[in-house]
TORKOL-4160 file (C-alpha; in steps of 0.2 Angstrom, whole numbers, padded with zeros to 4 digits, m for minus):
453
<pt num="1" X="m0066" Y="m0060" Z="m0009"/>
<pt num="2" X="m0059" Y="m0062" Z="m0026"/>
<pt num="3" X="m0049" Y="m0076" Z="m0032"/>
<pt num="4" X="m0038" Y="m0069" Z="m0045"/>
<pt num="5" X="m0037" Y="m0050" Z="m0039"/>
<pt num="6" X="m0034" Y="m0053" Z="m0018"/>
<pt num="7" X="m0036" Y="m0042" Z="m0009"/>
<pt num="8" X="m0028" Y="m0027" Z="m0021"/>
<pt num="9" X="m0022" Y="m0034" Z="m0038"/>
<pt num="10" X="m0023" Y="m0048" Z="m0046"/>
<pt num="11" X="m0008" Y="m0060" Z="m0040"/>
<pt num="12" X="0003" Y="m0075" Z="m0050"/>
<pt num="13" X="0002" Y="m0072" Z="m0069"/>
<pt num="14" X="0016" Y="m0078" Z="m0072"/>
<pt num="15" X="0024" Y="m0080" Z="m0089"/>
<pt num="16" X="0029" Y="m0099" Z="m0088"/>
<pt num="17" X="0009" Y="m0103" Z="m0082"/>
<pt num="18" X="0000" Y="m0096" Z="m0097"/>
<pt num="19" X="m0001" Y="m0078" Z="m0089"/>
<pt num="20" X="0001" Y="m0072" Z="m0107"/>
<pt num="21" X="m0015" Y="m0078" Z="m0110"/>
<pt num="22" X="m0023" Y="m0073" Z="m0094"/>
<pt num="23" X="m0016" Y="m0054" Z="m0098"/>
<pt num="24" X="m0025" Y="m0053" Z="m0114"/>
<pt num="25" X="m0040" Y="m0060" Z="m0106"/>
<pt num="26" X="m0040" Y="m0046" Z="m0091"/>
<pt num="27" X="m0036" Y="m0035" Z="m0106"/>
<pt num="28" X="m0053" Y="m0040" Z="m0115"/>
<pt num="29" X="m0064" Y="m0041" Z="m0100"/>
<pt num="30" X="m0057" Y="m0023" Z="m0095"/>
<pt num="31" X="m0062" Y="m0015" Z="m0112"/>
<pt num="32" X="m0078" Y="m0024" Z="m0110"/>
<pt num="33" X="m0083" Y="m0018" Z="m0095"/>
<pt num="34" X="m0076" Y="0001" Z="m0096"/>
<pt num="35" X="m0074" Y="0005" Z="m0113"/>
<pt num="36" X="m0091" Y="m0008" Z="m0121"/>
<pt num="37" X="m0095" Y="m0001" Z="m0141"/>
<pt num="38" X="m0088" Y="0016" Z="m0138"/>
<pt num="39" X="m0070" Y="0011" Z="m0141"/>
<pt num="40" X="m0060" Y="0023" Z="m0129"/>
<pt num="41" X="m0043" Y="0022" Z="m0122"/>
<pt num="42" X="m0036" Y="0013" Z="m0107"/>
<pt num="43" X="m0018" Y="0015" Z="m0100"/>
<pt num="44" X="m0008" Y="0001" Z="m0098"/>
<pt num="45" X="0009" Y="0006" Z="m0087"/>
<pt num="46" X="0024" Y="m0008" Z="m0081"/>
<pt num="47" X="0036" Y="m0010" Z="m0068"/>
<pt num="48" X="0053" Y="m0016" Z="m0074"/>
<pt num="49" X="0050" Y="m0033" Z="m0069"/>
<pt num="50" X="0057" Y="m0046" Z="m0081"/>
<pt num="51" X="0037" Y="m0051" Z="m0085"/>
<pt num="52" X="0030" Y="m0034" Z="m0088"/>
<pt num="53" X="0036" Y="m0032" Z="m0107"/>
<pt num="54" X="0029" Y="m0049" Z="m0112"/>
<pt num="55" X="0013" Y="m0046" Z="m0101"/>
<pt num="56" X="0011" Y="m0026" Z="m0110"/>
<pt num="57" X="0011" Y="m0035" Z="m0127"/>
<pt num="58" X="m0003" Y="m0048" Z="m0119"/>
<pt num="59" X="m0012" Y="m0035" Z="m0112"/>
<pt num="60" X="m0011" Y="m0023" Z="m0125"/>
<pt num="61" X="m0016" Y="m0036" Z="m0138"/>
<pt num="62" X="m0035" Y="m0041" Z="m0127"/>
<pt num="63" X="m0038" Y="m0022" Z="m0128"/>
<pt num="64" X="m0035" Y="m0017" Z="m0147"/>
<pt num="65" X="m0042" Y="m0034" Z="m0152"/>
<pt num="66" X="m0058" Y="m0029" Z="m0141"/>
<pt num="67" X="m0062" Y="m0012" Z="m0152"/>
<pt num="68" X="m0052" Y="0001" Z="m0140"/>
<pt num="69" X="m0035" Y="0010" Z="m0141"/>
<pt num="70" X="m0019" Y="0004" Z="m0128"/>
<pt num="71" X="m0010" Y="0018" Z="m0123"/>
<pt num="72" X="0007" Y="0012" Z="m0115"/>
<pt num="73" X="0015" Y="0025" Z="m0106"/>
<pt num="74" X="0032" Y="0016" Z="m0101"/>
<pt num="75" X="0038" Y="0013" Z="m0081"/>
<pt num="76" X="0028" Y="0021" Z="m0068"/>
<pt num="77" X="0022" Y="0018" Z="m0049"/>
<pt num="78" X="0004" Y="0011" Z="m0047"/>
<pt num="79" X="0001" Y="0030" Z="m0040"/>
<pt num="80" X="0009" Y="0035" Z="m0055"/>
<pt num="81" X="0000" Y="0024" Z="m0065"/>
<pt num="82" X="m0020" Y="0028" Z="m0057"/>
<pt num="83" X="m0014" Y="0047" Z="m0059"/>
<pt num="84" X="m0010" Y="0045" Z="m0077"/>
<pt num="85" X="m0029" Y="0037" Z="m0083"/>
<pt num="86" X="m0037" Y="0052" Z="m0074"/>
<pt num="87" X="m0029" Y="0064" Z="m0084"/>
<pt num="88" X="m0027" Y="0057" Z="m0098"/>
<pt num="89" X="m0045" Y="0054" Z="m0099"/>
<pt num="90" X="m0044" Y="0036" Z="m0100"/>
<pt num="91" X="m0059" Y="0027" Z="m0100"/>
<pt num="92" X="m0049" Y="0013" Z="m0088"/>
<pt num="93" X="m0030" Y="0008" Z="m0084"/>
<pt num="94" X="m0020" Y="m0005" Z="m0082"/>
<pt num="95" X="m0005" Y="m0009" Z="m0071"/>
<pt num="96" X="0007" Y="m0023" Z="m0071"/>
<pt num="97" X="0017" Y="m0025" Z="m0057"/>
<pt num="98" X="0031" Y="m0038" Z="m0046"/>
<pt num="99" X="0014" Y="m0049" Z="m0036"/>
<pt num="100" X="0018" Y="m0044" Z="m0017"/>
<pt num="101" X="0024" Y="m0060" Z="m0008"/>
<pt num="102" X="0026" Y="m0070" Z="m0024"/>
<pt num="103" X="0045" Y="m0071" Z="m0031"/>
<pt num="104" X="0047" Y="m0071" Z="m0050"/>
<pt num="105" X="0029" Y="m0067" Z="m0052"/>
<pt num="106" X="0020" Y="m0052" Z="m0059"/>
<pt num="107" X="0003" Y="m0046" Z="m0057"/>
<pt num="108" X="m0012" Y="m0034" Z="m0063"/>
<pt num="109" X="m0021" Y="m0021" Z="m0056"/>
<pt num="110" X="m0037" Y="m0012" Z="m0066"/>
<pt num="111" X="m0041" Y="0005" Z="m0062"/>
<pt num="112" X="m0054" Y="0014" Z="m0066"/>
<pt num="113" X="m0057" Y="0030" Z="m0075"/>
<pt num="114" X="m0058" Y="0041" Z="m0059"/>
<pt num="115" X="m0041" Y="0031" Z="m0057"/>
<pt num="116" X="m0048" Y="0021" Z="m0040"/>
<pt num="117" X="m0045" Y="0005" Z="m0039"/>
<pt num="118" X="m0060" Y="m0008" Z="m0043"/>
<pt num="119" X="m0073" Y="m0015" Z="m0033"/>
<pt num="120" X="m0077" Y="m0032" Z="m0029"/>
<pt num="121" X="m0093" Y="m0033" Z="m0041"/>
<pt num="122" X="m0084" Y="m0025" Z="m0056"/>
<pt num="123" X="m0067" Y="m0038" Z="m0051"/>
<pt num="124" X="m0079" Y="m0052" Z="m0050"/>
<pt num="125" X="m0085" Y="m0048" Z="m0069"/>
<pt num="126" X="m0068" Y="m0048" Z="m0077"/>
<pt num="127" X="m0065" Y="m0064" Z="m0066"/>
<pt num="128" X="m0080" Y="m0071" Z="m0072"/>
<pt num="129" X="m0073" Y="m0069" Z="m0091"/>
<pt num="130" X="m0055" Y="m0075" Z="m0088"/>
<pt num="131" X="m0058" Y="m0092" Z="m0080"/>
<pt num="132" X="m0062" Y="m0101" Z="m0086"/>
<pt num="133" X="m0056" Y="m0096" Z="m0106"/>
<pt num="134" X="m0073" Y="m0098" Z="m0118"/>
<pt num="135" X="m0071" Y="m0101" Z="m0135"/>
<pt num="136" X="m0084" Y="m0091" Z="m0140"/>
<pt num="137" X="m0076" Y="m0072" Z="m0144"/>
<pt num="138" X="m0088" Y="m0057" Z="m0146"/>
<pt num="139" X="m0083" Y="m0050" Z="m0163"/>
<pt num="140" X="m0077" Y="m0031" Z="m0165"/>
<pt num="141" X="m0079" Y="m0023" Z="m0183"/>
<pt num="142" X="m0064" Y="m0012" Z="m0176"/>
<pt num="143" X="m0048" Y="m0015" Z="m0171"/>
<pt num="144" X="m0039" Y="m0001" Z="m0158"/>
<pt num="145" X="m0022" Y="0006" Z="m0160"/>
<pt num="146" X="m0007" Y="0005" Z="m0151"/>
<pt num="147" X="m0003" Y="0021" Z="m0144"/>
<pt num="148" X="0011" Y="0027" Z="m0135"/>
<pt num="149" X="0013" Y="0042" Z="m0122"/>
<pt num="150" X="0033" Y="0048" Z="m0116"/>
<pt num="151" X="0028" Y="0061" Z="m0105"/>
<pt num="152" X="0017" Y="0052" Z="m0091"/>
<pt num="153" X="0032" Y="0051" Z="m0077"/>
<pt num="154" X="0036" Y="0069" Z="m0082"/>
<pt num="155" X="0017" Y="0075" Z="m0081"/>
<pt num="156" X="0014" Y="0063" Z="m0064"/>
<pt num="157" X="0030" Y="0074" Z="m0055"/>
<pt num="158" X="0025" Y="0089" Z="m0062"/>
<pt num="159" X="0008" Y="0085" Z="m0052"/>
<pt num="160" X="0018" Y="0081" Z="m0037"/>
<pt num="161" X="0026" Y="0099" Z="m0034"/>
<pt num="162" X="0011" Y="0108" Z="m0040"/>
<pt num="163" X="0003" Y="0100" Z="m0023"/>
<pt num="164" X="0017" Y="0103" Z="m0014"/>
<pt num="165" X="0015" Y="0121" Z="m0005"/>
<pt num="166" X="0032" Y="0127" Z="m0002"/>
<pt num="167" X="0051" Y="0125" Z="m0003"/>
<pt num="168" X="0063" Y="0110" Z="0003"/>
<pt num="169" X="0077" Y="0123" Z="0002"/>
<pt num="170" X="0089" Y="0118" Z="0016"/>
<pt num="171" X="0078" Y="0099" Z="0019"/>
<pt num="172" X="0091" Y="0084" Z="0022"/>
<pt num="173" X="0085" Y="0069" Z="0019"/>
<pt num="174" X="0091" Y="0051" Z="0017"/>
<pt num="175" X="0081" Y="0040" Z="0006"/>
<pt num="176" X="0082" Y="0020" Z="0003"/>
<pt num="177" X="0070" Y="0013" Z="m0009"/>
<pt num="178" X="0067" Y="m0005" Z="m0019"/>
<pt num="179" X="0055" Y="0005" Z="m0030"/>
<pt num="180" X="0063" Y="0008" Z="m0048"/>
<pt num="181" X="0052" Y="0022" Z="m0055"/>
<pt num="182" X="0055" Y="0032" Z="m0039"/>
<pt num="183" X="0074" Y="0027" Z="m0036"/>
<pt num="184" X="0077" Y="0034" Z="m0056"/>
<pt num="185" X="0065" Y="0052" Z="m0050"/>
<pt num="186" X="0066" Y="0055" Z="m0034"/>
<pt num="187" X="0085" Y="0063" Z="m0032"/>
<pt num="188" X="0080" Y="0074" Z="m0046"/>
<pt num="189" X="0065" Y="0079" Z="m0042"/>
<pt num="190" X="0067" Y="0083" Z="m0023"/>
<pt num="191" X="0083" Y="0092" Z="m0027"/>
<pt num="192" X="0073" Y="0102" Z="m0040"/>
<pt num="193" X="0061" Y="0108" Z="m0023"/>
<pt num="194" X="0078" Y="0113" Z="m0014"/>
<pt num="195" X="0083" Y="0097" Z="m0005"/>
<pt num="196" X="0100" Y="0090" Z="m0001"/>
<pt num="197" X="0097" Y="0072" Z="m0006"/>
<pt num="198" X="0105" Y="0057" Z="m0001"/>
<pt num="199" X="0102" Y="0039" Z="m0010"/>
<pt num="200" X="0105" Y="0023" Z="0000"/>
<pt num="201" X="0106" Y="0004" Z="m0009"/>
<pt num="202" X="0093" Y="m0006" Z="0000"/>
<pt num="203" X="0098" Y="m0024" Z="m0006"/>
<pt num="204" X="0085" Y="m0037" Z="0005"/>
<pt num="205" X="0080" Y="m0050" Z="m0004"/>
<pt num="206" X="0062" Y="m0059" Z="m0005"/>
<pt num="207" X="0071" Y="m0077" Z="0000"/>
<pt num="208" X="0078" Y="m0067" Z="0017"/>
<pt num="209" X="0061" Y="m0062" Z="0022"/>
<pt num="210" X="0055" Y="m0080" Z="0018"/>
<pt num="211" X="0069" Y="m0088" Z="0029"/>
<pt num="212" X="0061" Y="m0079" Z="0045"/>
<pt num="213" X="0054" Y="m0091" Z="0058"/>
<pt num="214" X="0035" Y="m0095" Z="0060"/>
<pt num="215" X="0035" Y="m0083" Z="0075"/>
<pt num="216" X="0043" Y="m0068" Z="0072"/>
<pt num="217" X="0043" Y="m0049" Z="0077"/>
<pt num="218" X="0038" Y="m0038" Z="0062"/>
<pt num="219" X="0053" Y="m0030" Z="0054"/>
<pt num="220" X="0053" Y="m0012" Z="0048"/>
<pt num="221" X="0067" Y="m0016" Z="0034"/>
<pt num="222" X="0078" Y="m0001" Z="0034"/>
<pt num="223" X="0091" Y="m0001" Z="0047"/>
<pt num="224" X="0103" Y="0005" Z="0038"/>
<pt num="225" X="0094" Y="0020" Z="0034"/>
<pt num="226" X="0093" Y="0023" Z="0051"/>
<pt num="227" X="0111" Y="0020" Z="0055"/>
<pt num="228" X="0114" Y="0033" Z="0041"/>
<pt num="229" X="0103" Y="0047" Z="0049"/>
<pt num="230" X="0108" Y="0046" Z="0066"/>
<pt num="231" X="0126" Y="0047" Z="0061"/>
<pt num="232" X="0122" Y="0061" Z="0048"/>
<pt num="233" X="0117" Y="0077" Z="0049"/>
<pt num="234" X="0100" Y="0073" Z="0043"/>
<pt num="235" X="0082" Y="0079" Z="0043"/>
<pt num="236" X="0076" Y="0063" Z="0044"/>
<pt num="237" X="0076" Y="0047" Z="0031"/>
<pt num="238" X="0062" Y="0039" Z="0020"/>
<pt num="239" X="0059" Y="0023" Z="0015"/>
<pt num="240" X="0049" Y="0018" Z="0002"/>
<pt num="241" X="0040" Y="m0001" Z="m0001"/>
<pt num="242" X="0043" Y="m0012" Z="m0018"/>
<pt num="243" X="0028" Y="m0005" Z="m0027"/>
<pt num="244" X="0029" Y="0014" Z="m0019"/>
<pt num="245" X="0013" Y="0015" Z="m0013"/>
<pt num="246" X="0020" Y="0016" Z="0005"/>
<pt num="247" X="0033" Y="0024" Z="0014"/>
<pt num="248" X="0041" Y="0024" Z="0033"/>
<pt num="249" X="0050" Y="0038" Z="0039"/>
<pt num="250" X="0066" Y="0041" Z="0049"/>
<pt num="251" X="0068" Y="0054" Z="0062"/>
<pt num="252" X="0087" Y="0065" Z="0063"/>
<pt num="253" X="0090" Y="0053" Z="0079"/>
<pt num="254" X="0089" Y="0039" Z="0068"/>
<pt num="255" X="0071" Y="0031" Z="0078"/>
<pt num="256" X="0060" Y="0025" Z="0067"/>
<pt num="257" X="0041" Y="0032" Z="0063"/>
<pt num="258" X="0028" Y="0022" Z="0057"/>
<pt num="259" X="0013" Y="0025" Z="0048"/>
<pt num="260" X="0002" Y="0030" Z="0061"/>
<pt num="261" X="0012" Y="0041" Z="0068"/>
<pt num="262" X="0015" Y="0052" Z="0050"/>
<pt num="263" X="m0004" Y="0049" Z="0048"/>
<pt num="264" X="m0006" Y="0060" Z="0065"/>
<pt num="265" X="0007" Y="0073" Z="0060"/>
<pt num="266" X="m0003" Y="0076" Z="0043"/>
<pt num="267" X="m0019" Y="0075" Z="0050"/>
<pt num="268" X="m0015" Y="0088" Z="0062"/>
<pt num="269" X="m0006" Y="0098" Z="0049"/>
<pt num="270" X="m0021" Y="0098" Z="0038"/>
<pt num="271" X="m0032" Y="0101" Z="0051"/>
<pt num="272" X="m0023" Y="0115" Z="0057"/>
<pt num="273" X="m0024" Y="0122" Z="0040"/>
<pt num="274" X="m0042" Y="0118" Z="0038"/>
<pt num="275" X="m0041" Y="0104" Z="0023"/>
<pt num="276" X="m0047" Y="0090" Z="0034"/>
<pt num="277" X="m0063" Y="0086" Z="0028"/>
<pt num="278" X="m0074" Y="0086" Z="0041"/>
<pt num="279" X="m0062" Y="0085" Z="0053"/>
<pt num="280" X="m0061" Y="0067" Z="0051"/>
<pt num="281" X="m0047" Y="0051" Z="0047"/>
<pt num="282" X="m0050" Y="0034" Z="0041"/>
<pt num="283" X="m0039" Y="0021" Z="0052"/>
<pt num="284" X="m0040" Y="0003" Z="0051"/>
<pt num="285" X="m0043" Y="m0009" Z="0064"/>
<pt num="286" X="m0024" Y="m0013" Z="0069"/>
<pt num="287" X="m0021" Y="0005" Z="0070"/>
<pt num="288" X="m0013" Y="0010" Z="0087"/>
<pt num="289" X="m0020" Y="0017" Z="0104"/>
<pt num="290" X="m0008" Y="0031" Z="0100"/>
<pt num="291" X="m0018" Y="0037" Z="0086"/>
<pt num="292" X="m0032" Y="0035" Z="0092"/>
<pt num="293" X="m0028" Y="0046" Z="0109"/>
<pt num="294" X="m0020" Y="0058" Z="0097"/>
<pt num="295" X="m0035" Y="0062" Z="0088"/>
<pt num="296" X="m0045" Y="0062" Z="0103"/>
<pt num="297" X="m0036" Y="0076" Z="0110"/>
<pt num="298" X="m0035" Y="0086" Z="0094"/>
<pt num="299" X="m0054" Y="0084" Z="0092"/>
<pt num="300" X="m0050" Y="0073" Z="0076"/>
<pt num="301" X="m0066" Y="0060" Z="0072"/>
<pt num="302" X="m0060" Y="0043" Z="0068"/>
<pt num="303" X="m0067" Y="0030" Z="0058"/>
<pt num="304" X="m0060" Y="0014" Z="0058"/>
<pt num="305" X="m0061" Y="0000" Z="0042"/>
<pt num="306" X="m0055" Y="m0017" Z="0039"/>
<pt num="307" X="m0036" Y="m0021" Z="0040"/>
<pt num="308" X="m0032" Y="m0017" Z="0022"/>
<pt num="309" X="m0030" Y="m0003" Z="0013"/>
<pt num="310" X="m0047" Y="m0007" Z="0002"/>
<pt num="311" X="m0057" Y="m0004" Z="0016"/>
<pt num="312" X="m0050" Y="0010" Z="0021"/>
<pt num="313" X="m0050" Y="0019" Z="0004"/>
<pt num="314" X="m0069" Y="0013" Z="0003"/>
<pt num="315" X="m0074" Y="0021" Z="0017"/>
<pt num="316" X="m0065" Y="0036" Z="0015"/>
<pt num="317" X="m0076" Y="0036" Z="m0002"/>
<pt num="318" X="m0092" Y="0031" Z="0007"/>
<pt num="319" X="m0089" Y="0047" Z="0018"/>
<pt num="320" X="m0082" Y="0058" Z="0007"/>
<pt num="321" X="m0065" Y="0062" Z="0018"/>
<pt num="322" X="m0047" Y="0065" Z="0011"/>
<pt num="323" X="m0035" Y="0057" Z="0023"/>
<pt num="324" X="m0034" Y="0038" Z="0030"/>
<pt num="325" X="m0020" Y="0025" Z="0032"/>
<pt num="326" X="m0014" Y="0012" Z="0042"/>
<pt num="327" X="0004" Y="0008" Z="0052"/>
<pt num="328" X="0011" Y="0001" Z="0038"/>
<pt num="329" X="0013" Y="0018" Z="0028"/>
<pt num="330" X="m0001" Y="0015" Z="0016"/>
<pt num="331" X="m0008" Y="0033" Z="0015"/>
<pt num="332" X="m0022" Y="0040" Z="0007"/>
<pt num="333" X="m0022" Y="0060" Z="0003"/>
<pt num="334" X="m0037" Y="0059" Z="m0011"/>
<pt num="335" X="m0037" Y="0075" Z="m0014"/>
<pt num="336" X="m0021" Y="0073" Z="m0025"/>
<pt num="337" X="m0022" Y="0055" Z="m0027"/>
<pt num="338" X="m0036" Y="0038" Z="m0028"/>
<pt num="339" X="m0025" Y="0029" Z="m0022"/>
<pt num="340" X="m0011" Y="0026" Z="m0009"/>
<pt num="341" X="0005" Y="0035" Z="m0014"/>
<pt num="342" X="0023" Y="0035" Z="m0004"/>
<pt num="343" X="0029" Y="0049" Z="m0014"/>
<pt num="344" X="0017" Y="0059" Z="m0011"/>
<pt num="345" X="0013" Y="0058" Z="0006"/>
<pt num="346" X="0035" Y="0058" Z="0008"/>
<pt num="347" X="0033" Y="0075" Z="0000"/>
<pt num="348" X="0020" Y="0082" Z="0010"/>
<pt num="349" X="0030" Y="0077" Z="0027"/>
<pt num="350" X="0045" Y="0088" Z="0021"/>
<pt num="351" X="0032" Y="0102" Z="0017"/>
<pt num="352" X="0028" Y="0098" Z="0033"/>
<pt num="353" X="0044" Y="0099" Z="0041"/>
<pt num="354" X="0048" Y="0114" Z="0029"/>
<pt num="355" X="0034" Y="0125" Z="0034"/>
<pt num="356" X="0033" Y="0122" Z="0051"/>
<pt num="357" X="0052" Y="0122" Z="0055"/>
<pt num="358" X="0050" Y="0110" Z="0068"/>
<pt num="359" X="0060" Y="0093" Z="0070"/>
<pt num="360" X="0052" Y="0077" Z="0065"/>
<pt num="361" X="0057" Y="0071" Z="0081"/>
<pt num="362" X="0045" Y="0086" Z="0090"/>
<pt num="363" X="0031" Y="0084" Z="0079"/>
<pt num="364" X="0030" Y="0064" Z="0080"/>
<pt num="365" X="0033" Y="0067" Z="0099"/>
<pt num="366" X="0014" Y="0075" Z="0100"/>
<pt num="367" X="0007" Y="0056" Z="0099"/>
<pt num="368" X="0010" Y="0047" Z="0111"/>
<pt num="369" X="0013" Y="0028" Z="0109"/>
<pt num="370" X="0010" Y="0014" Z="0120"/>
<pt num="371" X="0022" Y="m0001" Z="0118"/>
<pt num="372" X="0017" Y="m0012" Z="0105"/>
<pt num="373" X="0022" Y="m0029" Z="0101"/>
<pt num="374" X="0016" Y="m0040" Z="0086"/>
<pt num="375" X="0019" Y="m0058" Z="0079"/>
<pt num="376" X="0016" Y="m0068" Z="0064"/>
<pt num="377" X="0011" Y="m0086" Z="0065"/>
<pt num="378" X="0011" Y="m0094" Z="0050"/>
<pt num="379" X="m0001" Y="m0108" Z="0047"/>
<pt num="380" X="m0009" Y="m0120" Z="0033"/>
<pt num="381" X="m0022" Y="m0118" Z="0021"/>
<pt num="382" X="m0033" Y="m0129" Z="0033"/>
<pt num="383" X="m0033" Y="m0120" Z="0048"/>
<pt num="384" X="m0042" Y="m0104" Z="0040"/>
<pt num="385" X="m0054" Y="m0098" Z="0050"/>
<pt num="386" X="m0056" Y="m0114" Z="0060"/>
<pt num="387" X="m0045" Y="m0105" Z="0073"/>
<pt num="388" X="m0058" Y="m0092" Z="0079"/>
<pt num="389" X="m0068" Y="m0106" Z="0086"/>
<pt num="390" X="m0053" Y="m0117" Z="0095"/>
<pt num="391" X="m0059" Y="m0112" Z="0114"/>
<pt num="392" X="m0042" Y="m0112" Z="0120"/>
<pt num="393" X="m0037" Y="m0100" Z="0109"/>
<pt num="394" X="m0050" Y="m0088" Z="0111"/>
<pt num="395" X="m0053" Y="m0091" Z="0131"/>
<pt num="396" X="m0033" Y="m0088" Z="0133"/>
<pt num="397" X="m0037" Y="m0071" Z="0122"/>
<pt num="398" X="m0051" Y="m0067" Z="0132"/>
<pt num="399" X="m0040" Y="m0071" Z="0148"/>
<pt num="400" X="m0028" Y="m0058" Z="0145"/>
<pt num="401" X="m0040" Y="m0045" Z="0140"/>
<pt num="402" X="m0047" Y="m0045" Z="0157"/>
<pt num="403" X="m0028" Y="m0043" Z="0163"/>
<pt num="404" X="m0024" Y="m0028" Z="0151"/>
<pt num="405" X="m0042" Y="m0019" Z="0154"/>
<pt num="406" X="m0042" Y="m0002" Z="0147"/>
<pt num="407" X="m0025" Y="m0001" Z="0149"/>
<pt num="408" X="m0021" Y="m0010" Z="0133"/>
<pt num="409" X="m0027" Y="m0020" Z="0120"/>
<pt num="410" X="m0026" Y="m0038" Z="0108"/>
<pt num="411" X="m0030" Y="m0038" Z="0090"/>
<pt num="412" X="m0028" Y="m0058" Z="0084"/>
<pt num="413" X="m0033" Y="m0057" Z="0064"/>
<pt num="414" X="m0029" Y="m0069" Z="0049"/>
<pt num="415" X="m0021" Y="m0063" Z="0033"/>
<pt num="416" X="m0029" Y="m0062" Z="0017"/>
<pt num="417" X="m0016" Y="m0065" Z="0007"/>
<pt num="418" X="m0008" Y="m0080" Z="m0001"/>
<pt num="419" X="0003" Y="m0084" Z="0014"/>
<pt num="420" X="m0009" Y="m0090" Z="0028"/>
<pt num="421" X="m0004" Y="m0082" Z="0045"/>
<pt num="422" X="m0012" Y="m0075" Z="0057"/>
<pt num="423" X="m0006" Y="m0058" Z="0067"/>
<pt num="424" X="m0004" Y="m0056" Z="0084"/>
<pt num="425" X="m0004" Y="m0037" Z="0090"/>
<pt num="426" X="m0004" Y="m0032" Z="0107"/>
<pt num="427" X="m0003" Y="m0015" Z="0117"/>
<pt num="428" X="0000" Y="m0011" Z="0133"/>
<pt num="429" X="0010" Y="0002" Z="0145"/>
<pt num="430" X="0022" Y="m0013" Z="0151"/>
<pt num="431" X="0031" Y="m0019" Z="0137"/>
<pt num="432" X="0039" Y="m0034" Z="0147"/>
<pt num="433" X="0022" Y="m0040" Z="0151"/>
<pt num="434" X="0013" Y="m0038" Z="0132"/>
<pt num="435" X="0029" Y="m0046" Z="0125"/>
<pt num="436" X="0024" Y="m0062" Z="0137"/>
<pt num="437" X="0008" Y="m0061" Z="0132"/>
<pt num="438" X="0009" Y="m0061" Z="0113"/>
<pt num="439" X="0023" Y="m0075" Z="0113"/>
<pt num="440" X="0010" Y="m0087" Z="0124"/>
<pt num="441" X="m0003" Y="m0083" Z="0112"/>
<pt num="442" X="0007" Y="m0085" Z="0097"/>
<pt num="443" X="0013" Y="m0102" Z="0106"/>
<pt num="444" X="m0006" Y="m0109" Z="0108"/>
<pt num="445" X="m0011" Y="m0102" Z="0092"/>
<pt num="446" X="0005" Y="m0112" Z="0083"/>
<pt num="447" X="0002" Y="m0127" Z="0095"/>
<pt num="448" X="m0017" Y="m0128" Z="0091"/>
<pt num="449" X="m0016" Y="m0127" Z="0073"/>
<pt num="450" X="m0008" Y="m0141" Z="0071"/>
<pt num="451" X="m0022" Y="m0153" Z="0072"/>
<pt num="452" X="m0029" Y="m0144" Z="0059"/>
<pt num="453" X="m0015" Y="m0149" Z="0046"/>
């Protein structure tokens, strides 16, 4: 895995840590990789983070000094940026956004001309030209220009309206959103399509998340949305992630609808309309047994990938499939977008509600979920990987796997992000029992990993 890019994007590029130089080198390397001697145009998008404007200038300086044009398109989501790269026939695109899980940090995501994120090989190409920063510079006869596009957001939103097949008239929806681009545009977008929209403010801070204990349940983060939908006369509620790449839903009764259930709903709808490529969905290894059982019952093939969104997308591209995703709400509809787009998928859900005239609880009920518990155990960097060879940990997991048999499963995986933790996920028929098992395994991991500090 690339040390600079992590699993999805560059991380930790903070202005105070000379990120302007790193950002400029990223602009130069991206130009060298995609524009070469021929020049061309590279899209530069950003979010509203404090450091984004400074990094944007640095990225553009790197691009222009390498002989390509830099076209700034203003504040967009990552999905909107990837769409604009392809629509504007750009050589590549760079998205500057807040780095996941790092307070006050911005990161860089690079898109190819097709709007997709880079392969591992391309990431390494860029990284090798950033670390270390070489004193030798290639000389370019031409200097690129700074271009500006003021219609990128409008073009992206128009695209979303075009790919939504039905009017949303009489659909009443509540929305909680932490993505500035979506928050600014979603009410007008849905209202123009006929929906009745209520926006709820979400002021949850990253520090609140970081203060959670070493062993803690995975939290949805939209309790206020659940309460409002339950108390009001809404068809559903929608909650968008900070970068707008994922979403989760709440049914008309205030009950949460996770990514696996949303994937099942969309898969069933596309299959019925004969739009599901090869009758196949791509899921990650953490996807629920309920989703797998739903697919089997509805004659939908399942291809399994690794746990991160990149793995899902890679498998989709390999097989030329058009639908995939995971429980977190990162869903890929590659017929319409080259990346995980929470706003696009939310519109698809509203389209399904409007066209089928079914309640979200009814649609969600078509996938029978088993009780599930998920715990995160924080470990030190020294504990990475080595826990897999600890006989007490592996022995305990095997013991409980035998107990659950075919009526449940245990998945224990290490995170690939900056903050190391091990996720323990268990499914089974008896919630009380699987909760006890999860706590026992999590505590064993925590106790044994102390030896590796």
